[in-house]
C-alpha positions in Angstrom: -23.3 -101.1 -32.1 -21.0 -102.5 -29.9 -18.1 -102.4 -32.2 -18.5 -99.0 -33.0 -18.9 -98.0 -29.5 -15.6 -99.4 -28.6 -14.1 -98.0 -31.7 -15.3 -94.3 -30.8 -15.7 -95.1 -27.5 -18.8 -93.2 -27.0 -21.2 -94.6 -24.3 -24.6 -92.5 -24.2 -24.8 -93.2 -20.7 -21.2 -92.0 -19.8 -21.8 -88.8 -22.1 -25.1 -88.1 -19.9 -23.3 -88.7 -16.8 -20.3 -86.5 -18.0 -22.6 -83.8 -19.1 -24.7 -83.5 -15.9 -21.3 -83.7 -13.9 -20.3 -80.8 -16.2 -23.4 -78.5 -15.2 -23.1 -79.5 -11.9 -19.5 -78.4 -11.6 -20.5 -75.2 -13.6 -23.3 -74.6 -11.0 -20.8 -75.1 -8.0 -18.4 -73.0 -9.7 -20.6 -70.5 -10.5 -22.1 -70.3 -6.9 -18.5 -70.5 -5.1 -16.2 -68.8 -7.6 -17.8 -66.6 -10.2 -20.4 -64.8 -7.9 -17.7 -63.9 -5.2 -15.1 -62.9 -7.9 -17.5 -60.9 -9.9 -18.5 -59.1 -6.5 -14.8 -58.5 -6.0 -14.4 -57.0 -9.2 -17.3 -54.9 -8.9 -16.6 -53.8 -5.5 -13.1 -52.9 -7.0 -14.9 -51.1 -9.9 -16.8 -49.0 -7.4 -13.8 -48.3 -5.5 -11.7 -47.0 -8.5 -14.9 -44.9 -9.7 -15.1 -43.5 -6.2 -11.7 -42.8 -6.2 -11.7 -40.8 -9.7 -15.0 -39.2 -8.4 -13.0 -38.0 -5.2 -10.1 -36.7 -7.3 -12.5 -34.9 -9.9 -13.9 -33.2 -6.8 -10.6 -32.4 -5.4 -9.3 -31.0 -8.6 -12.4 -28.9 -8.9 -11.9 -27.3 -5.5 -8.3 -26.8 -6.2 -9.2 -24.9 -9.2 -11.8 -22.8 -7.2 -8.8 -22.3 -4.6 -6.5 -21.0 -7.3 -9.0 -18.8 -8.9 -9.8 -17.5 -5.4 -6.3 -17.1 -4.5 -5.5 -15.4 -7.9 -8.3 -13.1 -7.3 -7.1 -12.1 -3.9 -3.7 -11.5 -5.2 -5.2 -9.1 -7.7 -7.1 -7.3 -5.3 -4.0 -7.1 -2.8 -2.0 -5.8 -5.7 -4.6 -3.2 -6.5 -5.1 -2.1 -3.0 -1.2 -1.8 -2.5 -1.1 0.6 -5.3 -3.8 2.5 -4.1 -2.0 2.7 -0.7 1.2 3.6 -2.4 -0.4 6.2 -4.5 -2.4 7.6 -1.5 0.9 7.8 0.7 2.9 9.5 -2.3 -0.2 12.2 -2.5 -0.1 12.7 1.3 3.5 13.0 1.3 3.8 15.6 -1.5 0.8 17.4 0.3 2.6 17.5 3.5 6.0 18.5 1.9 4.1 21.2 0.2 2.7 22.5 3.4 6.1 22.1 5.5 7.7 24.4 2.6 4.5 26.9 2.7 4.9 27.1 6.6 8.7 27.5 6.4 8.3 30.2 3.6 5.6 32.0 5.9 7.9 31.6 9.1 10.7 33.0 7.2 8.6 36.1 5.7 7.4 36.6 9.4 11.0 36.8 10.5 12.0 38.9 7.6 9.2 41.4 8.3 9.9 41.1 12.2 13.9 41.9 11.4 12.8 44.6 9.1 10.8 46.1 11.9 13.5 45.7 14.3 15.8 47.6 11.8 13.4 50.4 11.2 13.0 50.7 15.0 16.5 50.8 15.8 17.1 53.1 13.1 14.4 55.4 14.3 16.0 55.0 17.9 19.4 55.9 16.5 18.0 58.8 14.5 16.4 60.1 17.8 19.4 59.7 19.7 21.5 61.6 16.9 18.8 64.2 16.6 19.3 64.7 20.4 23.0 64.7 20.2 22.9 66.9 17.5 20.3 69.3 19.0 22.4 69.4 22.2 25.7 70.0 20.1 23.6 72.6 17.9 22.2 74.4 21.0 25.8 74.7 22.4 27.1 75.9 19.2 24.3 78.5 18.6 24.8 79.7 22.3 28.3 80.2 21.6 27.7 81.8 18.3 24.8 84.0 19.3 25.8 84.3 22.9 22.3 84.2 24.0 19.9 81.6 24.7 17.5 80.3 22.0 13.9 79.6 22.8 12.2 76.1 22.6 10.5 77.1 19.2 13.5 78.5 17.7 15.5 75.3 18.9 13.2 73.0 17.3 13.3 74.8 13.9 17.1 75.0 14.1 17.1 71.2 14.8 14.6 70.2 12.0 16.8 72.6 9.6 20.1 70.8 10.6 18.6 67.5 10.3 17.2 68.2 6.8 20.4 69.3 5.8 22.1 66.2 7.0 19.7 63.9 5.5 20.3 65.7 2.2 23.8 65.4 2.0 23.7 61.6 2.5 
């Protein structure tokens, strides 16, 4: 067998030592290389998973904030529309009130002016009556050459005034 061993070059003791050496090298590599590398890979995977989880949480919070913002914006628009509508109604009512008050003031001024005109007319008529009565008395005295008593004077004045009023 020595010839075969030299031809193939397989020594059972060398093969056994090589196999034991391979197992020892594997165990050493496993202890000092594979476990730290596996731990580093697991730590990195955990860090990546945590990052994805944080990103998902941040995305959910951002979506909630966006939804809240949109609802607040919608509420603000609705409230603004209500305020504008209320202000418009108030302005219209105030405008109508101002117009109503102006008409009342104008009517009061018109009534006061009419009352002043009527009073001035009566005053003018009374003055005219007094002037006419004085003139009429003077004319009557000259015509009749006598004095007229107060009752006759008043009757003549009323008759004269009526005739003056009918001639207008």
